[in-house]
N, C-alpha and C positions, 0 to 999 in steps of 0.2 A: 689312398694307393692306386697307382693307377691299371690299368689291364698288363702292362708290361711289367712293372713290379710284381702284381698278384702272380705272374706265371714264374719269375724266378723264385717266388717266395717257397716254393715247395722244391726247390733244388736246395741239396746242402751247400754251403759257403767254403765252396771250395778254389774258386775261381773271383778274380778279382776284374769281371767280364768289361768289356769296351760298351758304349751305348749305342749299338749297331745289332742288326739281324739281316744275315744275307740271305737272299733269296732264288738267287741264280747266279752262273759263271759262265764264261766261256773264253779259255783260253788263260792271258793273264788278268782279266778284267773278272771283276764282282759287282753286283748290283745289289742294293739292299731293297728292304721293303716299302723304301720311299722312292725306287725308282733311280736312285742316285749313284754313280759309277764310279769306282776304285781299281786302281793298279794295284794288283796284289805283288809284293816285291817279300813276301814270305812264304808264299806257298803252302799254307796252313804248318808252317814250322819244319819246312823240308820235304813235306809230305807229299803234294801235287806237283812233280816234277813234270808233267805233261802237260800243266794246266787244268783248267776245269773244263766239264763235261768235255773231254776226248773222245773223238768218235772209236777210235781203236777201243778202249776202254768202256765205252757206254754200247756198243755192240757187242762185246764179250759178256758183259754183264747179263743183259736184255737176254742175250739167246741161251746163256746159263740158267738164269733164273726159270727161265720156262720150261725147263728140265730137269733140275734137281739143284736144291740148296746143300742139304747136309743129309750125312747119314752116318757118321762118327767115323773113328778111326780104328773102329773093330773089323772093319772093309776095307780093302784095295781101293783107293780112290783115284783113278787115271789121271786127271788133269794134277794132281800134289805129285805122282810119277813124273810126268812130262816136266811139272816145273822141278823136280829135282836134279834131273838129269842134265837141263839147260844150265841150271844155277851152278851147279859143282864143276860142269864143264868152264865156264866163262870165268867160275874162280878158281880153277886150279884144285879144288878140294874133293872129298869121296863122297860124304856123307851128310845129310839135313836133317834137322827138327825142326817143324812147324809150328808157331805159336800165334798168339793173337797179336802181338807185340813186342817192343821192342826190350821194354822191361823183362817182360816173360823169356826173351830170350836170349837177353845177358842170365837170366835165373837159370837155364838151360845149362850153359856154359859155365856155371860157377860149381851147378851139381857134377857135370861132368868133370870136373876139375878136383874136384871131392874124391868123387870114386875113382879115377885117376890115380889118385894119390893112396887112398887106402887100398888099391890092388899093389902099389907097391911097398907097402909096408909102413906106409907114414899116418898113422894114426890122427895127429892133429895138425890139418894141413893148413898152410895159409898162401893167400892170393896177394899177389904183391899189386896195390893200385895207386894212384897219384890225387894230388890235391889239385882241386879247381874241375877235377872231373866231374860227369851226370853219367850214371849209366839206368836210371829209373826208380821207382819210388817204393817197390816191395822192400820186404825189411833187410834181405840179402841184398838187394841191388843199391838201396839206399845207403847202406852200411858203405858199400863199396865206393858209392859218390864220395867227392872230396869239397863236400860244402857241408860247413857245421849250420849254417842257418835251414837248411833245408831238412837234416836230420834232427834238429832240437824239439824234444816234447816226445819222441817218438822212442828212448829210452826203454830198455835197454836193447843195443843193438846186437848185430850178428856176430859172434866171434869168428876169426879166420881171417883177417885181413889184416896188412901192413901197409902205410901209405908213405910214400916218399914226394918231393916237389916232381912237377913234369919237366919233361927234357933234361932230366940230371941224370946223369949214366953213373955217375961219382956216387951217388946217393944210393943208386941200386947196388954198387959192388959194398958198400959200406953194410947197408943192410943184409947182403946175401952173407957177409962176413959172420954175422951175429945170429943167422936164424936159417938153423938148416932145414926147417919144415917149409920153405917156402916151394911150390908146386907149380905155379904159373904166374901169367903175368897178364894183367886185365887193363888195358888201354886204347882210348881213341887215339887215331892219326892225326887229326887238329880237335881240339875240345870246343864243343859248339857252345853250350851254355856256358862254360866257362869263357867265354869272351871271345871266340875264334882265334884261339893261341895254335898258332904253327909253328912245330919245332923245329928242329935243326935238322938240314937235310938229312942226315946220318944217324938220327935219333932210332928210327924204326929199323935200319940195317945192324947197328950196336945192339940193340935189344934181342933181335936174332939171334945175334952170336952169342948173346949172354945165355940166350935160353938153350941155344945148342950144346953150351959148354956145360951147363947145370943141369941139363934134360929138363927144364921147366917149359910147360906149355906156353905159348905166345898166343893170347886172345886179345884181338881187335874187335873192339865196339864201332863199328861202320853203319851204326842205325841212322845218324845225322849225314855221313862223309859219305856214304856208298850211293850207287845206282846212278852213277854219271854227275854228281854233284861237282866234284872238284874238279875235272878234265878228263879223268879216269873211271872205267867204271865202278872200280873200288878205291879207295883214298891209297892203301899201301900199295896201290901198283907204282904208283911214282917214284917208289924206293927198292922196285925189283926184290922184294921178299915175298915169302908165301908166311902166314900165319899157321900155326895148327887150329886155331878154331876163331872163326868169324860170325859176327852176329848183324844182322840184317833186322829192317822194320819200313819205319816213315815213308819212302819212295817207292817201295816194292812193289805195290798195288794201288798206288796213286789215291790213296783214299779210303780203300776198303781196308780193315783192319786184318794183317797178318804180322809175323817175325819169323826169323828164321836163324838157325843155328847152324853153321856148315862146320865139320871138322874134318880132319885130314890125319893120315898116318895112325899111330896106336890111337889118337884121340877120337879118332871115328869108330874103333870097334869097341869104346867103353861101354856106351848103354845096351842094355838088352832086355827083353819084353817083360814089363814091369816095373823098371827101372823109371820111369818118366814118360807123362802123357799129357793130353790136353782134348777135350771135349770137341772143341771148334777149332783147333788149330789145325789150317791146310785144309778147309773145307773146299766143296768144287766151286763154288761163289770167287772165292778170295782167292785160289789159283789161278782161274781162269783170270781173273782182272791181272793179277801179277804176269801170267804167260803173253799177254797183251802188252803189258808196260816193257818187257824183256824184248819181246819183237821191234817194239818202237823205237825203244833205246838202241837197239843196235842195227837196224835196218835205217834209220836216217841218223845214224853217227852222232846221238845226241850228247855223248861224253865228250867228245872232240869238238863238238860246237858249245860247249859248255866253258871248255879252256879257252876258244875263241873268243867268245863274248865277254867271258871274265877278265880278260886283258882289258877288252874294252872298256869295261865298268871300272876296273883299277885305274887305267890311263885317265879318266874322265873325271873320276873323283879326286885324283890328285891333282890335277890340272885346275880344278874349281877351287879346291880346298889346301893345295901347298902353302899358300901364303896366310891361312887363316889362325889366329892366336887361337888356341884352347883344343885344337885338333892334332893328338896324341900321334897318333900311328892310323894307317890303313894297312890292313893286312887280311889273309886268306887264300884259298885256292880254289880256281875255277868262279861259279857261283855261289862261293859261300864266302861271303867278304863281313867284315867286321870295322866299325870306325870308331876308333877309341878317343873320347875327350877328356878333359882335365876335370870333370867336373859329373856328377850324376844327372842323367838326362831323361830319366824316366819319360818328364811330360812331352817329350816329342814325339810318343808314340800318338797322344792324341792331338798333338797338334797336326800331325801328317794324317790320322783320319780324317781330321775337319779338312784338311785340304784334297781329299780323294787318294791317300798313299797309304798302302798296310805296309809296315815294319814292326821293326821289335827290338827292345833293349834289354842286355842281357848281362850279368855282372855290373851292373849298377850304370855302368858309362860308356858302356859299348855297343852302336847302333849296329846293328846284325842284319844283314839282306841274304835271304835265301829264295831269288826267282825264280821261276819255271823255266827248267831248261829251254823250252820253247818259245822265250821272251827274242823279240827281234832286235836290233842294233837302233831302230827310230825307240821303241818302248826305252831301251837301255839310257839313250840321251834326254827323253821325258824324266824316269826316274831320279837321274841325278840333278837334271834341274831344280825339279820341285823339292830333292831332299836339299841340295847344298844350299838353296835359299833358305830353307827352313834351320839348318844348323848356320848358318852364317847369323840369322834375326838370334835364333837363341844365344848364341855366343856372345852377341854384341847386340842388346836390346835397343841403346841407344840410338841405332845408326839407322 
């Protein structure tokens, strides 16, 4: 057994890790422990939106680490209150609960919806979720997730969810007519793990109207789509609607673990002391990192820039792959892009790694690109050149 294998032996086998260990990063670049350089087109799965070792985040972390890391939520936390004020103002929301991850943020949203229902006299509340979704790996968020493979072996799952196809308002109308206990809809503005599925332009608008009509909470999981990824700070802003509840994580603190569950209106008044909590959630270190991220995103207008660079990425990919048999679709929004092939393509992840490029394959046959928002036009051109060469060779190995 090698030294590397010995080290991994002590970890539970929950990941099929690639054979690389990264040692440092700078912007869109990573270097492994052998000194080899890689272009990161995944951002730690939409986490490092500002790239690696961003000076604003580094400075905020170093300054705060030298003063105070943790006190618990038994006491007021100045950075947490500042972050809450900034986030709610930017999102048009009213209150926020801070956790440590996206799964925890969604768990808070689910608990909030149930408590909201009980206070309305609904004793067996149901949350409407969609096929192909991904909301986390706790038992409740696992149940909300629309992927049977992810759920298998963890039964019995949690009651209180009903599932419909994504991007299908008619299915929601049918379920609503037969399920009077629905109190909320939990949905991603764009499905990430499900294959970068972009719904119809009026999907969220119709969901908003339907929730208003039935007095349901519209709860948007913006964990992957939020923080400028799609060309707006939050993806639902493309549809000019407001959710009742919104969850964030991933890109919020550029790699420091944090999650957030934001709410407005009646949903903002549901939780009372003792209803929910978190030991580490919203601690000074994480909140200072998130404040630095927000400052950078807004001051440098990185959401707008993501939309512009995303257009370049789409156009270049389509120009290179338009005539390639086996490419089914290129879709997404901003710097959240999926390239669907007509066959499983997981082997491309290792092939790209060997070529010095970090990508991901989700839903079996969708190449997912989530590059840092600070990527340059020249780096996008390099990404497209490397990736399209790999795709062409994969789809036409004889050429």
